[in-house]
DSSP file (Angstrom, degrees, kcal/mol; ACC not computed):
  #  RESIDUE AA STRUCTURE BP1 BP2  ACC     N-H-->O    O-->H-N    N-H-->O    O-->H-N    TCO  KAPPA ALPHA  PHI   PSI    X-CA   Y-CA   Z-CA
    1    1 A M              0   0    0      0, 0.0     3,-0.1     0, 0.0    44,-0.0   0.000 360.0 360.0 360.0 140.3  -41.5   58.0  -23.0
    2    2 A D        -     0   0    0      1,-0.2     2,-0.0     0, 0.0     0, 0.0   0.183 360.0 -32.2 -72.3-161.0  -39.3   59.3  -20.2
    3    3 A D        -     0   0    0     66,-0.0    21,-0.5    64,-0.0     2,-0.4  -0.331  62.9-167.5 -60.5 134.4  -36.2   61.4  -20.8
    4    4 A V  E     -A   23   0A   0     64,-0.5    64,-3.7    19,-0.2     2,-0.3  -0.989   3.4-158.5-126.2 135.2  -34.4   60.6  -24.1
    5    5 A Y  E     -AB  22  67A   0     17,-3.4    17,-2.8    -2,-0.4     2,-0.4  -0.876   4.8-151.7-114.4 147.0  -30.9   61.8  -24.9
    6    6 A I  E     -AB  21  66A   0     60,-3.0    60,-2.2    -2,-0.3     2,-0.4  -0.948  11.2-177.3-123.2 138.5  -29.5   62.1  -28.4
    7    7 A I  E     -AB  20  65A   0     13,-2.2    13,-2.9    -2,-0.4     2,-0.5  -1.000  14.7-150.0-134.9 130.4  -25.8   61.9  -29.5
    8    8 A K  E     -A   19   0A   0     56,-0.6    55,-3.4    53,-0.5     2,-0.5  -0.908  14.8-159.1-103.9 126.0  -24.5   62.3  -33.0
    9    9 A V  E     -A   18   0A   0      9,-3.2     9,-2.4    -2,-0.5     2,-0.4  -0.899  13.9-129.9-110.6 127.1  -21.3   60.3  -33.7
   10   10 A K        -     0   0    0     -2,-0.5     7,-0.1     7,-0.2     2,-0.1  -0.589  22.3-137.9 -77.0 128.9  -19.0   61.2  -36.6
   11   11 A G        -     0   0    0     -2,-0.4     2,-0.4     2,-0.1     6,-0.2  -0.401  11.7-141.8 -79.2 161.8  -18.1   58.4  -38.9
   12   12 A V    >   -     0   0    0      4,-0.2     3,-2.7    -2,-0.1     2,-0.1  -0.977  57.2 -31.6-128.0 143.2  -14.5   57.8  -40.2
   13   13 A A  T 3  S-     0   0    0     -2,-0.4    -2,-0.1     1,-0.3     0, 0.0  -0.315 134.4  -7.1  53.7-116.6  -13.4   56.7  -43.6
   14   14 A K  T 3  S+     0   0    0     -2,-0.1    -1,-0.3     2,-0.1    -3,-0.0   0.496 113.0  99.6 -88.6  -3.5  -16.1   54.3  -44.9
   15   15 A I  S <  S-     0   0    0     -3,-2.7     3,-0.1     1,-0.0     0, 0.0  -0.740  70.8-137.2 -85.2 123.5  -18.1   54.3  -41.7
   16   16 A P        -     0   0    0      0, 0.0    -4,-0.2     0, 0.0     2,-0.2  -0.194  27.7 -83.1 -76.4 169.9  -21.1   56.7  -41.9
   17   17 A D        -     0   0    0     -6,-0.2    17,-1.8    -7,-0.1    18,-0.3  -0.478  51.3-163.1 -69.3 142.4  -22.3   59.2  -39.3
   18   18 A Y  E     -AC   9  33A   0     -9,-2.4    -9,-3.2    15,-0.2     2,-0.4  -0.848  13.7-144.1-127.2 162.5  -24.6   57.6  -36.7
   19   19 A V  E     -AC   8  32A   0     13,-2.8    13,-2.2    -2,-0.3     2,-0.4  -0.985  10.7-158.2-125.7 138.5  -27.1   58.8  -34.1
   20   20 A Q  E     -AC   7  31A   0    -13,-2.9   -13,-2.2    -2,-0.4     2,-0.5  -0.952   1.4-160.5-114.9 137.1  -27.6   57.2  -30.7
   21   21 A L  E     -AC   6  30A   0      9,-2.7     8,-3.4    -2,-0.4     9,-1.6  -0.978  18.7-179.8-111.8 129.0  -30.8   57.6  -28.6
   22   22 A R  E     -AC   5  28A   0    -17,-2.8   -17,-3.4    -2,-0.5     6,-0.2  -0.932  20.7-127.1-130.3 151.7  -30.4   56.8  -24.9
   23   23 A D  E >   -A    4   0A   0      4,-1.9     3,-2.3    -2,-0.3   -19,-0.2  -0.150  48.0 -79.0 -86.2-173.2  -32.7   56.8  -21.9
   24   24 A E  T 3  S+     0   0    0    -21,-0.5   -20,-0.1     1,-0.3    -1,-0.1   0.710 135.2  48.6 -63.9 -20.5  -32.3   58.5  -18.6
   25   25 A E  T 3  S-     0   0    0      2,-0.1    -1,-0.3     0, 0.0     3,-0.1   0.271 119.7-112.6 -97.9   9.8  -29.9   55.8  -17.4
   26   26 A F    <   +     0   0    0     -3,-2.3     2,-0.3     1,-0.3    -2,-0.1   0.725  62.7 155.9  62.9  27.7  -28.0   56.1  -20.8
   27   27 A T        -     0   0    0      1,-0.1    -4,-1.9     2,-0.0     2,-0.3  -0.674  53.2-104.2 -76.7 135.7  -29.1   52.7  -21.9
   28   28 A L  E     +C   22   0A   0     -2,-0.3    -6,-0.2    -6,-0.2     3,-0.1  -0.468  44.5 170.0 -67.0 122.2  -29.0   52.5  -25.7
   29   29 A L  E     -     0   0A   0     -8,-3.4     2,-0.3     1,-0.4    -7,-0.2   0.793  66.9  -0.5 -98.0 -41.0  -32.5   52.7  -27.2
   30   30 A A  E     -C   21   0A   0     -9,-1.6    -9,-2.7     2,-0.0    -1,-0.4  -0.994  51.4-169.2-152.9 150.2  -31.7   53.1  -30.9
   31   31 A Y  E     +C   20   0A   0     -2,-0.3     2,-0.3   -11,-0.2   -11,-0.2  -0.950  27.8 153.8-143.3 115.9  -28.6   53.4  -33.0
   32   32 A F  E     -C   19   0A   0    -13,-2.2   -13,-2.8    -2,-0.4     2,-0.1  -0.976  46.0 -95.3-148.4 156.9  -29.1   54.4  -36.7
   33   33 A R  E >   -C   18   0A   0      3,-0.4     3,-1.6    -2,-0.3   -15,-0.2  -0.437  37.1-121.8 -68.7 145.9  -27.4   56.1  -39.6
   34   34 A V  T 3  S+     0   0    0    -17,-1.8    -1,-0.1     1,-0.3   -16,-0.1   0.848 113.8  47.8 -57.5 -35.1  -28.1   59.8  -40.0
   35   35 A D  T 3  S+     0   0    0    -18,-0.3    -1,-0.3     1,-0.2   -17,-0.1   0.442 115.1  45.1 -89.0   1.1  -29.6   59.2  -43.5
   36   36 A R    <   +     0   0    0     -3,-1.6    -3,-0.4     1,-0.1     4,-0.3  -0.458  62.2 136.4-140.7  66.5  -31.8   56.2  -42.4
   37   37 A P     >  +     0   0    0      0, 0.0     4,-2.5     0, 0.0     5,-0.3   0.674  45.8  91.4 -86.3 -16.5  -33.6   56.9  -39.2
   38   38 A D  H  > S+     0   0    0      1,-0.2     4,-2.3     2,-0.2     5,-0.2   0.873  87.5  39.2 -55.8 -57.1  -37.1   55.6  -40.0
   39   39 A K  H  > S+     0   0    0      1,-0.2     4,-2.1     2,-0.2    -1,-0.2   0.897 117.3  50.3 -63.2 -40.8  -37.1   52.0  -38.8
   40   40 A A  H  > S+     0   0    0     -4,-0.3     4,-1.3     1,-0.2    -1,-0.2   0.910 112.0  47.0 -65.2 -42.0  -35.1   52.7  -35.7
   41   41 A L  H  <>S+     0   0    0     -4,-2.5     5,-3.1     1,-0.2     6,-0.7   0.876 110.6  53.0 -68.2 -36.4  -37.4   55.6  -34.7
   42   42 A D  H ><5S+     0   0    0     -4,-2.3     3,-1.3    -5,-0.3    -1,-0.2   0.907 104.9  55.9 -61.9 -41.5  -40.5   53.4  -35.3
   43   43 A K  H 3<5S+     0   0    0     -4,-2.1    -1,-0.2     1,-0.3    -2,-0.2   0.830 111.1  42.8 -62.5 -33.8  -39.1   50.7  -33.1
   44   44 A V  T 3<5S-     0   0    0     -4,-1.3    -1,-0.3    -5,-0.1    -2,-0.2   0.328 120.5-105.8 -96.8   8.4  -38.8   53.0  -30.1
   45   45 A G  T < 5S+     0   0    0     -3,-1.3    -3,-0.2    -4,-0.3     3,-0.2   0.688  94.4 105.4  82.2  18.9  -42.2   54.7  -30.7
   46   46 A L    > < +     0   0    0     -5,-3.1     3,-1.5    -6,-0.2    -4,-0.3   0.191  37.2 112.1-114.3  15.4  -40.8   58.0  -32.1
   47   47 A G  G >  S+     0   0    0     -6,-0.7     3,-1.3     1,-0.3     4,-0.2   0.839  74.6  56.2 -58.5 -36.3  -41.7   57.4  -35.8
   48   48 A E  G 3  S+     0   0    0      1,-0.3    -1,-0.3    -7,-0.2     3,-0.2   0.653 108.5  48.9 -72.5 -13.7  -44.3   60.2  -35.8
   49   49 A K  G <> S+     0   0    0     -3,-1.5     4,-2.4     1,-0.1    -1,-0.3   0.134  74.9 115.3-108.7  18.8  -41.8   62.7  -34.6
   50   50 A A  H <> S+     0   0    0     -3,-1.3     4,-2.7     1,-0.2     5,-0.2   0.877  73.3  53.4 -57.7 -42.1  -39.1   61.8  -37.1
   51   51 A A  H  > S+     0   0    0     -4,-0.2     4,-1.6     1,-0.2    -1,-0.2   0.923 111.4  45.6 -62.0 -44.7  -39.2   65.2  -38.9
   52   52 A Q  H  > S+     0   0    0      1,-0.2     4,-1.8     2,-0.2    -1,-0.2   0.917 113.7  49.5 -63.3 -43.6  -38.6   67.1  -35.6
   53   53 A I  H  X S+     0   0    0     -4,-2.4     4,-2.5     1,-0.2    -2,-0.2   0.895 108.3  52.9 -64.8 -40.5  -35.8   64.7  -34.5
   54   54 A M  H  X S+     0   0    0     -4,-2.7     4,-2.1     1,-0.2    -1,-0.2   0.841 106.0  54.2 -66.2 -32.5  -34.1   65.0  -37.9
   55   55 A E  H  X S+     0   0    0     -4,-1.6     4,-1.5     2,-0.2    -1,-0.2   0.918 110.3  46.8 -63.4 -43.2  -34.1   68.9  -37.5
   56   56 A I  H  X S+     0   0    0     -4,-1.8     4,-1.4     1,-0.2    -2,-0.2   0.917 111.3  51.5 -63.9 -43.9  -32.4   68.5  -34.1
   57   57 A I  H  < S+     0   0    0     -4,-2.5     3,-0.3     1,-0.2    -1,-0.2   0.892 105.8  55.6 -61.3 -40.8  -29.9   66.0  -35.6
   58   58 A T  H  < S+     0   0    0     -4,-2.1    -1,-0.2     1,-0.2    -2,-0.2   0.889 115.1  37.7 -59.7 -40.7  -29.0   68.4  -38.4
   59   59 A D  H  < S+     0   0    0     -4,-1.5    -1,-0.2    -3,-0.1    -2,-0.2   0.615  94.4 103.0 -87.1 -13.7  -28.2   71.2  -36.0
   60   60 A L  S  < S-     0   0    0     -4,-1.4     2,-0.1    -3,-0.3     3,-0.1  -0.545  70.6-129.4 -76.7 127.8  -26.5   69.0  -33.3
   61   61 A P    >   -     0   0    0      0, 0.0     3,-1.4     0, 0.0   -53,-0.5  -0.415  36.5 -90.6 -70.8 152.8  -22.7   69.1  -33.2
   62   62 A F  T 3  S+     0   0    0      1,-0.2   -53,-0.2   -55,-0.1     3,-0.1  -0.368 108.3  15.5 -63.1 138.7  -20.9   65.8  -33.3
   63   63 A G  T 3  S+     0   0    0    -55,-3.4     2,-0.4     1,-0.2    -1,-0.2   0.345  92.6 124.6  83.5  -6.5  -20.1   64.3  -29.8
   64   64 A K    <   -     0   0    0     -3,-1.4   -56,-0.6   -56,-0.2     2,-0.5  -0.723  53.6-141.6 -90.7 135.6  -22.5   66.5  -27.9
   65   65 A I  E     +B    7   0A   0     -2,-0.4     2,-0.4   -58,-0.2   -58,-0.2  -0.829  25.0 179.8 -94.6 130.0  -25.2   64.9  -25.7
   66   66 A Q  E     -B    6   0A   0    -60,-2.2   -60,-3.0    -2,-0.5     2,-0.3  -0.994  30.4-119.6-134.4 137.7  -28.5   66.7  -25.8
   67   67 A K  E     -B    5   0A   0     -2,-0.4     2,-0.8   -62,-0.2   -62,-0.3  -0.581  32.0-126.5 -72.4 133.9  -31.8   66.0  -24.0
   68   68 A L        -     0   0    0    -64,-3.7     2,-0.8    -2,-0.3   -64,-0.5  -0.752  27.2-174.7 -88.1 110.9  -34.5   65.4  -26.6
   69   69 A D              0   0    0     -2,-0.8    -1,-0.0     1,-0.2   -66,-0.0  -0.796 360.0 360.0-109.8  88.4  -37.4   67.7  -25.8
   70   70 A I              0   0    0     -2,-0.8    -1,-0.2   -17,-0.0   -18,-0.0   0.339 360.0 360.0-132.6 360.0  -40.2   66.9  -28.2
């Protein structure tokens, strides 16, 4: 997979926190709740790296775009 960028979006009220995975052209690859990443990561071929990605998500501030280096 080419460059992948990750963005953590803060939820409001009853809307939970979400994560977006985007490619080098910032096309949306996956959009999932922080507490339910498994199916979305499997669909884009990153299921085996879920633990690493969740560590990055935990430390990532809301609204910051970060290149995913895994």
